[in-house]
N, C-alpha and C positions, 0 to 999 in steps of 0.2 A: 822320676823315670829317665830324665835327661842325663843323669849321672852314670847310667849303665854303660854307654859306649866308652866312657873314660876309664871305668874301673875294670872292664873285662880285659883290655890289653895288659893292665897291671897284674891281674890274676895270672894271665898267660906267662908273663915275665917271671912271676913268682914261682910258677910250676917249672919253668925252664931252669931256674937257679937251684932247684932241688937236685941233690946228687942222684944218679941213676940207681945206686945201691946204698940205701941209708945205713946199713949195718953189714959191712964186709965180713965181720967175724962170725956171723950167724951161718948155720948150715943152709944149703940151697932149699931144703924143704920148708924153711920158715920165710922164704922170700915172698911168696904170695901174700902171707899175712902182713908183711911190711908194706907191700904195695896196696893192700886193702886199707891199711891205716892211713896211707897217704891220700887215697881216694876219699876216705871219710873226712880227713882234714880239709881237703879241697871243697867237699860238699858243705862243711861247716863254714868255710870262708865265704863261699857263695851265699849261703844263708845269711851270714852276718852282713854282707854287702846289701842284700835286698831288704833286710829288716831295719836298716839304719833310718 
C-alpha cells in the first residue's frame, strides 16, 4: 500500500505524455472512441499497479 503514492504521480505523468489526439487522420466522429480507448488503457494501468 505504501507504493501507491509513488506510482500515482508516475501514472499522471504518463497520461500527460499522451498526445491529445492519438489519431489525427480519423474523422471527428471516431474521436470519442479513441478517448474511450485511452480511458480503458488507463484503467488497465491502474489495475496493473494495484495487483502487483
